[in-house]
C-alpha positions in Angstrom: 73.2 84.9 73.2 76.1 82.5 73.8 77.7 83.4 70.6 76.9 87.1 71.3 79.1 86.9 74.4 81.6 84.8 73.1 82.1 87.5 70.4 82.0 90.3 72.7 84.2 88.8 75.5 87.0 87.3 73.0 87.0 90.5 71.1 86.6 89.0 67.6 84.5 86.4 65.5 87.8 84.2 65.1 88.5 83.7 68.7 84.7 83.1 69.6 84.5 80.4 66.8 87.6 78.7 68.4 86.2 78.8 71.8 82.5 77.6 70.6 84.2 74.9 68.5 82.1 76.6 65.3 83.2 77.6 62.0 83.5 81.8 61.9 81.0 81.9 59.3 78.3 79.9 61.6 79.1 82.4 64.4 78.7 85.7 61.9 75.3 84.2 60.7 74.1 83.7 64.3 75.0 87.2 65.4 73.4 88.5 62.3 70.0 86.8 62.9 70.5 88.1 66.5 70.8 91.8 65.3 67.8 91.3 63.0 65.6 90.0 65.4 66.8 93.2 68.0 66.7 95.4 65.0 69.9 97.3 66.2 73.9 96.7 65.0 75.5 94.9 68.0 79.1 95.2 66.8 81.0 97.8 64.6 83.0 95.3 62.4 86.1 96.5 60.1 88.5 94.7 58.3 90.9 95.1 61.5 88.9 94.7 64.5 85.5 94.2 66.0 83.9 96.9 68.5 80.8 96.6 70.9 78.0 99.3 69.7 76.4 101.1 72.7 73.6 98.9 72.1 75.7 95.8 72.4 77.4 97.0 75.6 73.5 97.3 77.0 73.3 93.7 76.2 76.1 92.1 77.9 74.6 92.1 81.5 71.0 91.2 79.9 72.4 88.3 78.0 74.5 87.1 81.3 71.4 87.2 83.0 69.4 85.2 80.5 71.9 82.3 80.4 72.0 82.0 84.1 68.2 81.7 84.2 68.5 78.9 81.2 71.1 77.4 83.4 69.1 77.3 86.4 66.0 76.0 84.8 68.1 73.4 83.4 69.3 72.5 86.8 65.9 72.3 88.2 64.3 70.2 85.8 67.3 67.9 86.4 67.2 67.8 90.0 63.5 66.5 89.6 64.0 63.9 87.1 67.3 62.4 88.2 67.7 64.1 91.7 71.0 65.4 92.7 73.3 66.2 89.6 74.0 68.8 87.0 76.6 71.9 87.7 77.3 73.7 90.9 79.2 76.6 90.3 80.7 78.5 92.9 82.9 81.6 93.4 86.0 81.1 95.5 88.6 83.7 96.7 92.2 84.1 95.4 94.1 82.7 98.5 92.7 81.3 101.6 89.3 79.1 100.9 87.7 78.9 104.4 87.9 75.2 106.0 84.3 75.3 106.5 83.8 75.5 102.6 86.5 73.3 102.1 84.9 70.5 104.2 81.4 71.0 103.0 83.0 70.9 99.3 84.7 67.5 100.2 81.3 66.1 102.0 79.0 67.2 99.2 81.2 65.7 96.7 81.1 62.1 98.4 77.6 62.4 98.7 76.4 63.7 95.3 79.1 62.1 93.0 76.8 63.0 90.1 77.3 66.5 90.5 79.9 68.3 88.7 81.1 71.3 90.9 82.8 74.2 89.1 85.1 76.4 91.1 85.9 80.0 89.7 88.7 82.2 91.4 88.7 86.0 90.5 92.2 85.5 88.6 93.6 88.1 86.0 91.6 88.4 82.4 90.1 91.1 80.8 87.8 93.4 83.0 86.3 90.9 84.8 88.5 90.6 87.6 88.6 90.3 91.1 85.7 90.4 93.6 83.6 92.9 92.0 83.4 90.5 88.9 82.4 87.4 91.2 79.5 89.6 93.0 78.5 90.5 88.9 78.5 86.6 88.0 76.4 86.0 90.9 73.9 88.6 89.9 73.9 87.3 86.3 73.2 84.1 87.2 76.8 82.7 86.3 77.5 81.5 89.6 75.2 80.0 92.0 77.0 81.2 95.0 80.6 82.8 96.2 82.8 83.1 98.9 83.2 87.1 99.5 85.4 89.3 101.8 82.9 91.8 102.6 83.2 95.2 104.2 79.4 96.2 103.9 76.5 95.0 102.0 76.8 94.1 98.5 74.0 95.3 96.1 72.1 92.1 94.8 73.6 89.9 97.2 72.5 88.1 100.4 75.3 87.5 102.7 76.0 84.5 105.3 78.9 85.3 107.5 81.3 82.7 108.3 83.8 84.4 110.3 85.0 87.9 111.2 88.8 88.3 109.6 91.1 90.7 111.3 94.2 92.0 109.1 97.8 91.8 110.3 101.0 93.3 108.7 103.2 90.6 107.3 107.0 91.1 107.0 109.9 89.0 106.4 111.5 87.7 109.9 114.4 90.0 109.5 112.4 93.0 108.6 112.9 96.1 111.1 109.4 96.0 111.8 109.3 92.2 112.7 110.0 92.7 116.4 107.3 95.0 117.3 104.4 94.0 119.4 101.8 96.2 117.4 101.4 99.1 115.0 99.2 101.8 114.9 97.4 102.5 111.5 98.9 105.7 110.9 102.3 104.3 111.2 101.8 102.0 108.5 100.9 104.9 106.3 104.3 105.5 105.3 105.6 101.9 104.4 106.1 100.8 101.2 102.9 98.1 101.0 102.3 95.4 98.4 98.6 95.4 98.0 95.7 93.8 96.0 94.3 95.6 93.3 91.2 98.2 94.3 87.9 96.2 95.1 89.5 93.1 96.0 88.5 91.8 99.8 91.4 92.7 101.5 92.1 96.1 99.8 88.7 96.9 100.5 89.3 96.6 104.1 92.5 98.3 104.3 90.7 101.1 102.4 87.8 101.0 104.7 90.1 101.6 107.5 92.1 104.1 106.3 89.2 106.4 105.4 87.5 105.7 108.6 90.9 106.8 110.5 90.6 110.1 108.1 94.4 109.1 106.7 95.4 109.1 103.4 96.6 106.5 101.4 100.0 106.4 99.3 100.3 104.6 96.0 101.2 100.7 96.6 104.6 99.8 96.2 103.2 96.7 94.0 99.8 95.5 93.5 99.3 91.7 92.8 96.3 89.5 92.5 97.1 86.4 94.4 97.6 85.9 98.1 100.3 83.3 97.9 102.2 85.5 95.3 101.9 88.4 97.9 103.5 86.2 100.4 106.5 84.9 98.4 107.3 88.6 97.9 107.3 89.8 101.5 109.3 86.5 102.0 111.8 88.0 99.9 112.1 91.5 101.2 110.2 93.0 98.5 107.7 94.8 100.8 105.3 94.3 103.7 101.8 93.5 103.4 98.3 93.4 105.1 97.0 89.8 105.1 94.4 87.6 106.8 95.6 86.9 110.5 94.4 83.1 109.5 97.5 83.0 107.3 100.2 82.8 110.4 98.8 79.1 110.9 100.2 78.2 107.0 103.3 80.6 106.6 104.6 80.5 109.8 108.4 81.7 108.5 107.1 85.5 108.5 106.4 87.8 111.0 102.6 89.0 111.6 102.4 92.1 113.5 98.9 93.3 115.0 97.4 96.5 114.1 96.0 98.3 117.2 93.4 99.7 118.3 91.7 99.6 114.9 92.6 97.1 112.6 91.2 96.1 109.6 88.7 93.7 109.4 86.2 92.1 107.0 83.5 89.3 107.0 84.0 85.9 105.0 80.8 85.0 104.0 78.7 83.1 101.2 76.9 85.4 99.0 73.9 84.2 97.0 71.8 86.3 94.7 68.5 88.0 96.3 66.2 88.0 93.3 66.8 84.2 92.3 66.0 81.2 94.3 68.9 78.7 94.8 68.5 75.3 92.9 68.2 72.3 95.4 71.8 71.4 94.8 73.0 74.5 95.6 70.8 75.1 98.7 72.2 71.6 100.0 75.8 72.7 99.5 75.2 76.3 101.4 73.4 74.4 104.2 76.7 72.3 104.7 78.6 75.4 105.0 76.4 77.1 107.4 76.7 74.5 110.1 76.8 76.8 112.3 76.5 80.2 110.7 74.1 83.5 110.3 72.7 85.5 107.5 74.1 89.0 107.1 
């Protein structure tokens, strides 16, 4: 299954072999063995490229779930044998990770030095990007838990709310809007906005607010995947952007104009899979993050 996912994600046997630290012939033999066992071809092979068959595409999410379950089983056995050790896989957002999570992470690492903490941000790379990728990795067992920006229920994921984040409009200090005390949502509709891609937390909150107000969405001026880059573009007067209001504490050289009366909002939450029990290690970390908090 590991070899199959490597070939599928890397798009070829040579790159997969490099990733797996194997010879290409070994990877090819492994895939042929899996295909014989399943009775189907998983890849269409030509001299120039390798493509997934329909059966191969169907196997991908199941393979990820299987490997997640195997990792979980190893973790549980290790905890029983040796106490808190092993790996804790956490999805974090591109941009502001909540202070509660950072504090919990620092305390957890100090108390459990034998646990390897693996942090995964939803950066660019293939089709598994953004918050939808984090949610999929949670359901498939690649992550133990993840920090999510939620505008509503997430299928297959239980949410524990940390706080509500209100979005404001960020602009350069000398922008014509910098002196405004507030803007209405319709007034922002004609602005050249720098935005995150569709499906990312901040973008989802803005899209939801526009839809609730019955307002059309014009195409974004620019789409970026990193909050720090968005801020740099705003700082250099390349546009304005919706950003979390808490950003004002970290980038005080910009101006932050509130949206009234109905600002976009989202819940910053810890997400865990509904259908898979947490390991003792993950449950310990979650409990630290939620002092105090509540499930959503």
